[in-house]
C-alpha distance (Angstrom), angle and dihedral (degrees) to the residues before:
residue distance angle dihedral
X1 . . .
X2 3.79 . .
X3 3.81 124.2 .
X4 3.80 120.3 -152.2
X5 3.79 137.8 177.5
X6 3.79 95.0 -159.6
X7 3.79 130.9 82.9
X8 3.78 124.4 -160.9
X9 3.80 117.2 -111.0
X10 3.78 91.1 -111.9
X11 3.76 105.3 163.7
X12 3.78 129.3 -67.6
X13 3.78 132.2 -70.3
X14 3.79 113.4 -82.7
X15 3.79 110.3 -130.3
X16 3.77 143.1 134.1
X17 3.76 121.2 -98.7
X18 3.78 117.0 -138.1
X19 3.80 90.8 -105.3
X20 3.80 92.2 50.8
X21 3.79 93.0 47.9
X22 3.79 92.2 48.0
X23 3.79 89.4 50.5
X24 3.81 91.6 59.0
X25 3.80 97.3 47.3
X26 3.78 106.1 128.1
X27 3.83 91.1 7.8
X28 3.79 109.7 62.4
X29 3.76 127.4 27.8
X30 3.81 125.1 -175.5
X31 3.78 114.2 -168.3
X32 3.79 142.0 68.6
X33 3.81 111.9 -57.3
X34 3.80 104.4 -176.5
X35 3.81 112.1 148.0
X36 3.80 95.8 -148.8
X37 3.81 126.9 49.0
X38 3.80 124.0 -177.5
X39 3.80 132.7 -175.4
X40 3.82 128.2 -163.1
X41 3.78 114.7 -94.2
X42 3.82 116.7 -137.9
X43 3.78 120.1 -126.4
X44 3.79 92.9 -126.7
X45 3.78 119.3 69.9
X46 3.79 107.9 -118.6
X47 3.79 138.5 135.7
X48 3.79 110.4 -63.6
X49 3.80 118.3 -112.1
X50 3.82 120.7 177.7
X51 3.78 117.5 172.4
X52 3.80 95.8 -159.8
X53 3.79 118.2 18.5
X54 3.82 99.5 -178.0
X55 3.82 110.1 23.6
X56 3.79 112.8 -154.1
X57 3.82 95.8 -1.3
X58 3.81 96.9 108.2
X59 3.80 95.3 -133.4
X60 3.79 117.4 161.6
X61 3.83 145.5 158.7
X62 3.83 94.0 45.5
X63 3.80 123.1 -157.2
X64 3.81 123.4 -175.3
X65 3.79 130.2 -142.9
X66 3.83 124.3 178.6
X67 3.78 121.5 -156.0
X68 3.84 133.6 156.1
X69 3.79 93.9 -9.7
X70 3.80 94.8 -49.4
X71 3.76 130.1 107.4
X72 3.80 113.1 -141.3
X73 3.78 117.9 -157.6
X74 3.81 119.8 -156.9
X75 3.81 113.5 -166.6
X76 3.78 140.2 161.4
X77 3.81 117.5 -115.5
X78 3.79 118.8 -133.6
X79 3.77 105.3 -137.6
X80 3.80 104.2 -138.2
X81 3.78 138.7 6.1
X82 3.81 88.3 -144.0
X83 3.79 91.3 64.2
X84 3.80 110.7 106.8
X85 3.80 103.1 166.0
X86 3.80 114.8 63.5
X87 3.78 143.9 -12.6
X88 3.81 101.9 -77.8
X89 3.81 109.9 179.1
X90 3.80 117.8 177.0
X91 3.82 102.4 -170.3
X92 3.80 145.8 -15.9
X93 3.80 116.0 -102.4
X94 3.81 125.6 -151.5
X95 3.82 119.8 -146.5
X96 3.79 130.9 172.1
X97 3.80 141.3 -162.5
X98 3.79 139.3 177.9
X99 3.81 96.2 -159.5
X100 3.85 107.5 27.2
X101 3.83 90.6 -117.0
X102 3.82 104.1 70.5
X103 3.81 116.5 52.9
X104 3.79 128.8 -169.0
X105 3.78 125.3 -161.7
X106 3.81 110.3 -125.6
X107 3.82 107.2 178.5
X108 3.80 143.9 -63.6
X109 3.79 133.7 -99.9
X110 3.81 109.0 -136.9
X111 3.81 127.7 -152.6
X112 3.82 89.8 -139.3
X113 3.81 85.1 72.6
X114 3.81 92.4 61.2
X115 3.81 136.8 44.5
X116 3.83 93.1 -82.2
X117 3.80 95.9 74.7
X118 3.81 124.3 -159.9
X119 3.78 99.7 -27.9
X120 3.78 131.4 125.3
X121 3.81 91.7 -113.4
X122 3.81 100.7 112.6
X123 3.78 97.6 130.1
X124 3.81 123.1 163.1
X125 3.80 124.7 -36.8
X126 3.80 140.7 170.7
X127 3.79 136.0 -140.0
X128 3.83 131.6 -131.3
X129 3.80 136.0 165.6
X130 3.79 135.3 -152.0
X131 3.82 131.3 173.7
X132 3.81 93.3 -13.1
X133 3.79 96.0 -48.3
X134 3.79 123.1 110.1
X135 3.79 122.2 -145.3
X136 3.79 123.8 -156.9
X137 3.81 110.9 -163.2
X138 3.80 108.8 -163.6
X139 3.79 142.1 -177.4
X140 3.79 119.4 -121.4
X141 3.80 91.6 -147.2
X142 3.83 105.6 -73.0
X143 3.81 94.6 -39.4
X144 3.81 111.5 80.4
X145 3.81 145.9 -24.8
X146 3.80 127.4 -108.1
X147 3.79 136.4 179.7
X148 3.81 134.1 -133.9
X149 3.80 128.2 -170.7
X150 3.78 137.4 -151.0
X151 3.79 140.4 172.6
X152 3.81 89.9 -135.0
X153 3.78 130.6 54.0
X154 3.79 94.9 -136.5
X155 3.81 107.0 40.4
X156 3.80 149.1 7.9
X157 3.83 103.1 58.1
X158 3.82 116.5 170.7
X159 3.79 135.1 175.1
X160 3.80 113.3 -82.4
X161 3.81 98.6 -165.2
X162 3.80 111.5 14.3
X163 3.81 88.5 -130.3
X164 3.82 137.0 50.0
X165 3.77 121.5 -61.0
X166 3.80 88.3 -152.3
X167 3.80 113.2 29.1
X168 3.79 125.4 -148.1
X169 3.80 92.5 -99.5
X170 3.83 97.0 46.8
X171 3.83 92.8 109.8
X172 3.81 134.9 4.0
X173 3.83 93.3 -102.0
X174 3.81 127.4 66.0
X175 3.82 113.5 -71.2
X176 3.80 110.9 -133.0
X177 3.84 143.6 88.3
X178 3.82 100.4 66.0
X179 3.78 120.4 -159.2
X180 3.81 120.6 -171.7
X181 3.80 120.7 -149.3
X182 3.82 120.8 -169.8
X183 3.80 126.5 -161.6
X184 3.82 133.4 156.1
X185 3.80 92.4 -10.1
X186 3.79 93.2 -52.6
X187 3.78 122.8 116.9
X188 3.79 123.2 -151.7
X189 3.79 129.3 -171.2
X190 3.80 118.1 -150.6
X191 3.81 118.3 -170.0
X192 3.78 146.9 143.8
X193 3.78 146.4 96.0
X194 3.78 121.7 -121.5
X195 3.78 88.6 13.7
X196 3.82 129.1 27.8
X197 3.81 122.8 -132.8
X198 3.80 134.8 -172.6
X199 3.80 132.9 -157.5
X200 3.78 133.4 171.6
X201 3.77 113.2 -118.7
X202 3.79 118.3 -125.4
X203 3.80 122.0 -113.7
X204 3.82 90.6 -94.5
X205 3.85 89.6 58.5
X206 3.81 90.8 -138.3
X207 3.79 99.1 80.9
X208 3.79 137.5 41.2
X209 3.80 126.5 -97.8
X210 3.81 91.7 -157.9
X211 3.76 143.7 12.7
X212 3.82 113.4 -83.8
X213 3.80 114.1 -93.8
X214 3.80 124.3 -146.6
X215 3.81 115.3 -113.2
X216 3.79 109.1 176.2
X217 3.77 145.2 -52.8
X218 3.80 116.2 -77.3
X219 3.78 145.3 137.5
X220 3.82 114.0 -101.9
X221 3.85 133.2 -77.5
X222 3.85 97.3 71.9
X223 3.80 111.9 -170.7
X224 3.80 129.0 179.1
X225 3.78 138.1 -164.5
X226 3.80 137.5 158.2
X227 3.79 127.0 -132.5
X228 3.83 128.2 172.3
X229 3.78 92.6 -14.4
X230 3.81 94.3 -50.1
X231 3.79 121.5 117.5
X232 3.80 114.3 -144.9
X233 3.79 125.6 -160.0
X234 3.79 114.5 -175.7
X235 3.78 141.1 168.5
X236 3.80 132.1 176.0
X237 3.83 104.5 -27.2
X238 3.82 98.5 -24.7
X239 3.79 134.5 83.7
X240 3.79 140.0 177.2
X241 3.81 131.6 -160.7
X242 3.81 135.8 -143.4
X243 3.79 143.4 165.2
X244 3.83 89.9 -127.4
X245 3.80 132.1 47.5
X246 3.82 86.6 -131.3
X247 3.81 92.3 54.1
X248 2.92 150.2 -174.3
X249 3.79 89.8 -146.7
X250 3.80 129.9 -153.0
X251 3.76 127.8 -111.8
X252 3.79 115.7 -71.3
X253 3.79 121.2 -80.9
X254 3.80 129.5 -167.7
X255 3.79 113.3 -96.5
X256 3.80 131.2 -160.6
X257 3.81 114.0 -73.5
X258 3.79 115.3 -92.7
X259 3.77 146.0 92.4
X260 3.80 130.0 -108.9
X261 3.80 104.7 -3.6
X262 3.78 147.7 -179.0
X263 3.82 126.1 -152.5
X264 3.81 125.2 -150.7
X265 3.80 141.0 159.8
X266 3.82 118.7 -120.0
X267 3.82 123.1 -178.9
X268 3.79 91.2 -20.4
X269 3.81 95.0 -49.9
X270 3.81 124.3 106.7
X271 3.80 117.5 -131.8
X272 3.76 140.5 -178.9
X273 3.79 127.4 -146.4
X274 3.79 106.5 -157.6
X275 3.78 140.1 175.9
X276 3.81 117.7 -106.0
X277 3.82 137.9 -178.3
X278 3.81 97.8 -104.7
X279 3.81 96.8 158.6
X280 3.79 97.2 1.1
X281 3.78 147.5 -71.1
X282 3.82 95.3 -42.6
X283 3.81 101.1 31.7
X284 3.74 106.3 51.4
X285 3.78 142.0 172.1
X286 3.80 142.3 -153.9
X287 3.80 130.9 -104.5
X288 3.81 127.4 -162.0
X289 3.80 114.5 -144.5
X290 3.83 132.4 174.8
X291 3.79 115.6 -126.6
X292 3.80 124.6 -141.6
X293 3.79 129.7 -169.8
X294 3.79 139.5 -155.6
X295 3.81 120.1 -126.7
X296 3.81 90.6 -96.9
X297 3.80 90.6 56.0
X298 3.79 97.4 -105.8
X299 3.79 116.3 137.6
X300 3.82 119.9 -103.9
X301 3.80 112.4 -131.2
X302 3.84 110.5 -148.3
X303 3.82 114.0 -130.3
X304 3.82 91.1 -123.3
X305 3.80 94.7 46.6
X306 3.81 115.9 142.1
X307 3.76 142.8 150.9
X308 3.80 104.5 -107.2
X309 2.99 127.2 -75.3
X310 3.79 90.1 18.6
X311 3.79 116.7 176.8
X312 3.81 93.8 -15.1
X313 3.80 130.1 75.6
X314 3.81 120.5 -169.5
X315 3.77 128.2 179.7
X316 3.78 119.6 -163.5
X317 3.75 122.1 163.3
X318 3.79 108.1 -139.1
X319 3.81 93.2 125.6
X320 3.80 108.2 22.4
X321 3.81 146.2 -33.7
X322 3.82 86.2 -75.6
X323 3.80 99.3 -142.2
X324 3.81 96.6 -45.0
X325 3.79 110.0 139.9
X326 3.77 139.9 179.0
X327 3.81 110.3 -107.9
X328 3.80 95.7 -175.7
X329 3.79 145.7 -30.3
X330 3.79 98.2 28.9
X331 3.75 144.7 55.7
X332 3.80 119.9 -119.2
X333 3.77 124.2 -156.0
X334 3.77 136.3 162.0
X335 3.81 117.5 -116.1
X336 3.80 104.0 -151.7
X337 3.80 95.2 -170.7
X338 3.82 95.0 48.1
X339 3.82 93.1 37.9
X340 3.78 90.5 -132.3
X341 3.78 144.6 106.5
X342 3.79 120.4 -119.5
X343 3.76 142.6 170.2
X344 3.80 148.1 -168.8
X345 3.80 113.9 -123.4
X346 3.81 121.2 -131.8
X347 3.80 101.4 159.1
X348 3.79 139.5 -17.3
X349 3.81 99.6 -12.7
X350 3.81 119.8 -140.4
X351 3.82 128.9 165.1
X352 3.80 133.8 175.2
X353 3.83 143.3 161.2
X354 3.81 130.8 -123.3
X355 3.79 126.0 -55.7
X356 3.81 126.9 -105.0
X357 3.81 99.4 39.5
X358 3.83 89.6 169.4
X359 3.81 100.4 -152.7
X360 3.79 119.8 148.2
X361 3.80 100.4 -101.9
X362 3.80 109.3 176.3
X363 3.80 94.7 92.2
X364 3.81 99.2 36.8
X365 3.80 110.1 131.3
X366 3.81 107.9 160.1
X367 3.80 138.3 56.3
X368 3.81 118.5 -166.9
X369 3.78 130.8 -169.3
X370 3.79 133.4 170.7
X371 3.80 104.1 -152.0
X372 3.79 137.1 174.0
X373 3.82 106.2 -154.2
X374 3.80 110.5 -162.3
X375 3.80 94.2 173.5
X376 3.80 137.7 81.8
X377 3.82 89.9 -105.8
X378 3.78 115.2 125.8
X379 3.80 96.3 -170.7
X380 3.80 141.2 42.0
X381 3.78 132.4 -170.9
X382 3.79 136.7 -139.8
X383 3.79 124.8 -165.6
X384 3.80 122.2 -165.5
X385 3.79 121.9 -159.8
X386 3.81 120.2 -162.2
X387 3.78 133.0 172.6
X388 3.78 149.1 147.6
X389 3.79 127.7 -87.2
X390 3.78 114.0 -101.3
X391 3.76 142.3 92.7
X392 3.81 95.7 -31.9
X393 3.81 98.2 39.0
X394 3.80 95.0 98.4
X395 3.79 94.6 42.3
X396 3.81 117.7 115.9
X397 3.82 88.0 -148.3
X398 3.78 108.0 105.5
X399 3.78 127.7 -178.1
X400 3.78 95.5 -131.7
X401 3.81 91.6 -179.1
X402 3.79 89.3 63.6
X403 3.81 95.3 44.0
X404 3.80 121.2 104.2
X405 3.79 117.8 -114.3
X406 3.80 138.0 176.6
X407 3.79 127.9 -158.3
X408 3.81 111.9 -152.6
X409 3.80 134.8 -176.1
X410 3.81 122.1 -101.5
X411 3.78 137.4 -160.3
X412 3.82 103.0 -116.9
X413 3.81 127.9 -138.9
X414 3.79 91.7 9.2
X415 3.81 125.1 167.3
X416 3.80 95.3 -162.7
X417 3.78 136.0 59.1
X418 3.79 114.9 -95.6
X419 3.80 124.5 -159.0
X420 3.80 115.0 -130.9
X421 3.79 123.4 -170.4
X422 3.79 118.2 -170.0
X423 3.80 123.3 -169.2
X424 3.81 116.3 -135.0
X425 3.80 99.2 -169.7
X426 3.80 121.1 161.4
X427 3.77 95.7 4.9
X428 3.79 94.0 136.4
X429 3.82 96.1 -135.9
X430 3.79 121.4 -165.4
X431 3.80 119.0 -118.3
X432 3.81 101.4 -85.3
X433 3.80 135.7 40.5
X434 3.81 110.8 -122.4
X435 3.80 104.3 176.3
X436 3.80 146.2 -34.9
X437 3.80 128.1 -132.8
X438 3.81 125.4 -161.3
X439 3.80 128.1 -163.5
X440 3.82 97.9 -167.5
X441 3.82 100.2 -170.4
X442 3.80 117.2 26.2
X443 3.80 119.2 -157.3
X444 3.81 99.0 12.5
X445 3.79 133.4 95.8
X446 3.80 101.6 -166.5
X447 3.76 139.8 47.9
X448 3.79 131.5 58.8
X449 3.78 141.1 -87.1
X450 3.81 135.7 -161.0
X451 3.82 131.2 -166.2
X452 3.81 127.0 -170.1
X453 3.81 100.1 176.1
X454 3.79 140.4 15.8
X455 3.79 127.7 -177.2
X456 3.76 142.9 172.0
X457 3.78 124.7 -170.7
């Protein structure tokens, strides 16, 4: 086995620019689009925990609504797993379940039906209902907040105002990420990024009854719930507590790992729906986690808590090629029947997935691949790129000379899949996994390859 710290200059990363992705909103969709998703139910009755509710769908920013024994999930839909530049979200999908395991697609809320138009700006929203009318409060990217209405919880949403409910200059902080809290017939909207604000909604639900009031400094993604007389306000991995929705709030505590979240109670158990990094930073997923509390109301953090997929990244191909692309010298297609990806080689073959995978990388020690090598090649190569979040994190420019690579031996001209396990000890990875590149057949320019699983941990 040969260890290298140099990667060949084999083409550039394939990805969508913001302009390209915006151009395909409403026209091209890349992701899993099944309308029914089911998860195995355990024999023993216990709190439900599902790491990835909708694999490959790109759902994010979940918000829960319970009505008539059903849980409705409202979530943005990341447009393409090839997008590596920004959060481009083309609609909000509505799903429902009566058991937390089996989920049915209901419909989508489209930005063409509000003042935003057909743009990929469908950032987070929240749902409320009053007197038989449903109100969908939504973010127009990170610019302002609008509201849509419907006579049904699961379909038919239309613009209520034709302009923002909360304009960009409403408060000094950014105006997006609405969260609606209801108590004693009063409705409150909490929002903001950099600083959180609260305002009571007027009786018509499409205007304010008061000027927004400052709550506290925070990031974005504010979410509220009340349990045993305690008001909780949380975002990312932090939360504060109060005996009033207006505060003052306590010092910060550590919250369960996740992203934008929604908390609800189901059959006496508290749960959190939270954003994860299913495919990566810009094509996300949703996890379902049970929540547990100490006697004083503080949140218990499980010892194995993580934001999925944590320090492990697995690619299997049951539903699609999942963002893997040919960079050069080979085709790449998804074989639905074999649940694999495969290609015909016509040059120096290089393949890789999307950027910004976002796994914790510092302790990764093993790369796994299950490969069918139908060439004369006796070696393959894997390159692993890690980094830190910051200005250059989203950039497709990669210093391949500084990236870590391993050349490993292959069984040549093989008709069966072979499992390869490569140790990555002492590589000195940075904190986060950015991408992986595979050269499946070194030194040959013809033949074929097939892969049915890839993993790094």
